[in-house]
C-alpha positions as CSV (number, residue, x, y, z in Angstrom):
1,M,-9.3,4.2,5.3
2,Q,-9.3,5.0,1.6
3,A,-9.3,8.8,1.5
4,Q,-12.9,10.3,-0.5
5,K,-12.3,11.8,-4.1
6,K,-13.5,15.0,-5.3
7,I,-15.8,15.1,-7.7
8,T,-13.6,17.3,-10.1
9,E,-11.8,14.0,-10.4
10,Y,-15.1,12.4,-12.4
11,F,-16.2,15.4,-13.9
12,T,-14.8,18.9,-15.7
13,V,-15.0,21.5,-13.7
14,R,-18.0,23.9,-14.8
15,R,-17.1,26.8,-14.9
16,S,-20.1,29.9,-15.8
17,T,-20.2,32.0,-18.3
18,R,-23.0,33.7,-17.0
19,R,-23.1,37.6,-17.2
20,Q,-24.9,39.9,-14.8
21,G,-27.3,42.8,-16.6
22,K,-25.0,44.8,-15.6
23,Q,-22.3,43.8,-17.8
24,I,-25.0,42.6,-20.5
25,Q,-26.1,46.6,-20.4
26,E,-22.4,47.6,-20.4
27,E,-21.9,45.2,-23.7
28,K,-24.9,47.1,-25.2
29,M,-24.3,50.3,-24.6
30,A,-20.6,49.8,-26.2
31,N,-21.9,48.2,-29.0
32,L,-24.4,51.2,-29.5
33,H,-22.1,53.5,-29.4
34,K,-19.3,51.7,-31.7
35,I,-22.4,51.7,-34.4
36,I,-23.3,55.6,-33.9
37,Q,-19.6,56.6,-34.1
38,T,-18.9,54.7,-37.3
39,C,-22.4,55.2,-38.8
40,S,-22.5,51.9,-39.4
41,N,-26.5,51.5,-40.1
42,E,-26.9,54.2,-42.7
43,K,-26.2,51.5,-44.7
44,F,-29.5,50.0,-44.1
45,L,-31.3,52.9,-45.6
46,E,-32.0,54.2,-48.6
47,I,-33.5,57.4,-50.0
48,Y,-36.2,57.4,-52.2
49,V,-38.2,59.8,-54.0
50,C,-42.2,60.6,-54.5
51,E,-43.9,63.8,-55.7
52,E,-46.0,64.6,-52.4
53,K,-43.0,64.6,-49.5
54,G,-40.3,65.0,-51.5
55,R,-36.9,62.5,-50.1
56,G,-38.0,59.8,-47.7
57,I,-36.3,56.9,-46.2
58,K,-37.1,53.5,-46.5
59,A,-35.5,50.4,-44.3
60,K,-33.1,47.6,-46.4
61,K,-33.4,45.4,-43.4
62,C,-36.0,44.5,-40.7
63,F,-35.9,46.1,-37.6
64,A,-37.2,44.5,-34.3
65,K,-39.0,46.4,-31.9
66,G,-36.9,48.7,-29.8
67,E,-33.7,48.8,-31.8
68,F,-31.5,51.6,-32.8
69,V,-32.0,52.4,-36.8
70,V,-30.3,56.0,-36.8
71,E,-29.1,59.1,-35.5
72,Y,-30.5,62.4,-36.1
73,K,-27.3,63.9,-36.9
74,G,-26.3,67.3,-37.1
75,E,-25.0,69.9,-35.3
76,I,-26.3,69.9,-31.0
77,I,-26.8,73.9,-30.0
78,N,-28.6,75.7,-27.3
79,S,-32.0,76.8,-28.2
80,K,-31.9,80.5,-27.7
81,I,-28.8,79.8,-31.0
82,A,-31.6,77.5,-33.0
83,R,-34.5,79.8,-32.8
84,I,-31.6,82.4,-34.1
85,R,-30.7,80.3,-36.6
86,E,-34.6,79.0,-37.8
87,E,-35.5,82.9,-38.1
88,E,-32.7,83.2,-40.7
89,Y,-33.7,79.5,-42.2
90,S,-37.3,81.3,-42.8
91,L,-35.9,83.8,-44.8
92,N,-34.6,81.7,-47.4
93,E,-37.6,79.2,-49.1
94,N,-35.2,77.0,-50.3
95,I,-34.2,75.9,-46.9
96,G,-36.2,73.7,-45.3
97,S,-36.9,72.7,-41.6
98,Y,-34.2,70.0,-40.1
99,M,-34.2,71.6,-36.6
100,Y,-35.2,68.8,-33.9
101,Y,-35.5,70.2,-30.4
102,F,-35.2,68.4,-27.5
103,K,-34.6,68.0,-23.9
104,H,-31.5,66.8,-21.8
105,Q,-30.9,66.7,-17.9
106,G,-33.4,69.8,-18.0
107,I,-31.5,71.7,-20.7
108,L,-33.8,72.4,-24.1
109,Y,-31.4,71.8,-26.9
110,C,-31.6,71.6,-30.7
111,V,-30.2,69.3,-33.2
112,D,-29.6,71.6,-36.5
113,A,-29.5,68.9,-39.5
114,T,-30.4,72.4,-42.1
115,S,-26.9,71.2,-43.8
116,E,-26.7,68.7,-46.9
117,T,-25.3,65.7,-45.6
118,K,-24.6,61.8,-46.2
119,Y,-26.2,61.1,-43.0
120,K,-29.8,59.8,-43.5
121,G,-31.5,60.7,-40.3
122,R,-32.6,64.0,-41.2
123,L,-35.0,62.6,-44.3
124,I,-36.6,60.7,-42.4
125,N,-40.5,61.7,-42.9
126,H,-43.6,62.5,-40.5
127,S,-46.1,60.9,-39.5
128,A,-48.9,61.7,-36.4
129,L,-51.0,59.0,-37.4
130,R,-48.5,55.9,-38.0
131,P,-44.9,56.3,-37.1
132,N,-42.6,53.4,-36.6
133,L,-40.0,55.1,-35.1
134,R,-39.6,57.5,-32.2
135,T,-36.9,59.7,-30.7
136,R,-34.4,58.6,-27.7
137,V,-31.6,60.8,-26.3
138,I,-28.9,58.3,-25.6
139,D,-25.9,59.2,-23.2
140,F,-22.7,57.8,-23.5
141,G,-21.1,60.3,-20.4
142,S,-18.3,62.3,-22.7
143,S,-21.4,62.7,-25.3
144,F,-24.9,62.4,-25.8
145,H,-27.0,61.7,-29.2
146,L,-30.1,61.7,-30.6
147,I,-31.4,58.6,-31.9
148,L,-34.4,56.9,-33.9
149,V,-35.4,53.5,-32.3
150,A,-38.0,50.9,-34.0
151,K,-41.5,51.4,-32.0
152,R,-42.8,48.3,-33.7
153,D,-41.2,45.3,-36.0
154,I,-40.2,47.3,-39.3
155,N,-40.1,45.4,-42.6
156,I,-37.7,45.6,-45.3
157,G,-39.3,48.2,-48.0
158,E,-41.2,50.0,-45.3
159,E,-41.3,54.0,-44.9
160,L,-39.3,55.4,-42.1
161,L,-41.8,57.7,-40.0
162,Y,-42.0,59.2,-36.7
163,D,-44.0,61.9,-35.2
164,Y,-42.4,65.5,-35.2
165,G,-44.3,66.5,-32.0
166,E,-45.3,69.3,-33.4
167,R,-48.7,70.7,-32.1
168,R,-48.5,74.5,-31.9
169,T,-51.8,76.2,-33.3
170,E,-50.0,78.3,-36.2
171,V,-47.8,76.3,-37.0
172,I,-50.5,73.7,-37.6
173,A,-52.6,76.2,-39.3
174,K,-49.7,76.8,-41.5
175,N,-49.3,72.6,-42.4
176,P,-52.2,71.1,-41.5
177,W,-51.1,68.1,-42.8
178,L,-48.4,67.4,-39.8
179,L,-51.7,66.0,-38.2
180,K,-53.5,64.0,-41.1
181,S,-50.5,62.2,-42.1
C-alpha cells in the first residue's frame, strides 16, 4: 500500500499575515504617538495672514475624514491655574486668548498655548458654522494630548477651522463673531 502524500508536498504552505483588530489598533496608536512626539504633521500646515482674522492655518496636503491633523500644543494645567492665568492675560491687550479647556477622565484641564511657539495648532481659527476639524483627547497611558482631527475630507489650500465651543452669554456679547463665523 502506498503512503498517502501530504498536501504540502504539492503546494507551499500558506502563512497567514492577517493581523487582528487589536494589533492594528495598537500599530495605529504607536504611529500616532510618533507623529505627535516628532510634530511631523506641522510641515503640512501653512501660516497665512488675513486682515479680518489675523493669522490662520491652511492645509498644504489633503486630510481624510478622521485623520490626525495637528496637536493643540501648549502647557497642560489644571482649571484653577488656568483661570488665574486668564485673569492675568486679560490685563494685557497685547496677549490673545489661546486657552483651551477640556475634560479628561472627569477632570477639567486647560492647554495654555498663549506663548508664541513654532507650533501651528494654536493658530487655527474658529468657525461655529463650518468647522472642518474637531478636538479629541488622546491618551497614551504615560501622557495625554489634545489633538485636532479632520471632521470631513479637507483639500489643499483650505483654511483649517474648529468650533471653539464658547457659548457663555457674557463672552458672546463681547465677541458676537463667535456665533456668526
